[in-house]
N, C-alpha and C positions, 0 to 999 in steps of 0.2 A: 456491194454497200453492206456498210455494217447493218445488221437488223435492227439493234438499238435507234440507229440514226434515221432508219428506214419507219419504227414505231412513233417517231417524231413526226418527219416530215408529212405522213399524210394526215395527221390530226392536225399540225399546223396552216396546211394546205386549206383542209375545210374550215378552219377557224377563219383565213384570210379572206376566203373566198365568201364566204358568211358575212365577214364584218365589211367588205366591201360593197356587197350588194345594200347590205342594210345599211350604210352611210348615203348611199344613193336613194335610197328609198326614203331614208329619214328628210334628205334634201327635199325629193318628189314630193311628199305628202305635206309637208310645213310649205312649201309653196302652192300646192293645191288648196289646201286648206285655209291661209291666208289671204295669200294674194289673190285666188281665181274666186273661192266661194264666200271670201271675206269676214270669215271668225276674226275675233280678236285674236291677237298673238299669242296671249298664255292660254287661252282656251285649245286654239289650234295647236300649239306647240304639248299643251298638255296631253289631249289626245294622242298625237303622234308619238309621244316617250311613253308614254304608258303602253300603248297598243304594241309600239315596236319591242319592248320590256318581254312583254308574253310571246309574240312572235317568235323574237330569237330565240328564247326558250326552247319552245315547240320546234324550230327549225334545227336547233342544235340535237336536240334527241332525235327526231326525225331522220335526219341525215348520219344518224350511228356516231356523233362526234362525242355526246356528252352523256354519260350514266345520268337516270330520273335522279335530281335530289336538288328542289325547288330554293332550299333553305339557302345551301351554298353558293347558288347561283346568284340569288336574290342578293346574298351578303356581299359576293366578290363584284356585283354591279353595282351594288349602293357603295360600297368603299371605295371604289373605282372612280366615280361621280364625284363624291365629296374630296376625293384627292386632286380629281382634276380641278376644281374650283381653288383649292388652298395652294397648289403648285401652281397655279398660272398667278395667284393673287403676289405668291411668294416671290416669283420670279420677275413680275411687273413692278412692285411695290418696293421689294427692298433690293434687289439688284438691276431696277430699271433697264431691263432686258426688253424690248421691242414687244408687242404681242402677238404679230407673227411668229416671232421665234420662240416667244415661250410656249404659246398655245400647241405651235407643232411639234415642240420639243417634249411637252406634256404629254399628248395624244399618241405619241410614237414610243415613249416610255411607259404608258398605262395600257397601251395596245399587248405590247410584250407582258407585261406586267400580269393582264388577265389571264393569259394564256399559260403564264406560268403557276400562278395560281390555281387554275384547272388542273394544272398536273399536279400540284403539289397536295391537293385536296382529294385528289384520285378520281377525277370527276369525267377524265377522258377515257373515251371506250378503246 
């Protein structure tokens, strides 16, 4: 196997594993806080999103996926969230693509886009 490919496979595997784990954790915490504990959805969602934002950063650091650079991490994450909203809106409202296809395509696109941004800004270990 080419060494440069191996240098991307290992970080991408960590990125994928952490991403799937945090997606499931996000769903679980939203359910727990909103449906089980009865918090208002805006409060439960806010607690979950903010908490997981910081926890994910420290998970990236502790798993040796990413170098310590919170500002780059935060910038990429926030830009990704803004792009998510804008791209989904654009695909649904301008091109009239159904939500399930639009949101799926955008999430997949941004999943790879964040990884590329982490690499471009030299955040990967």
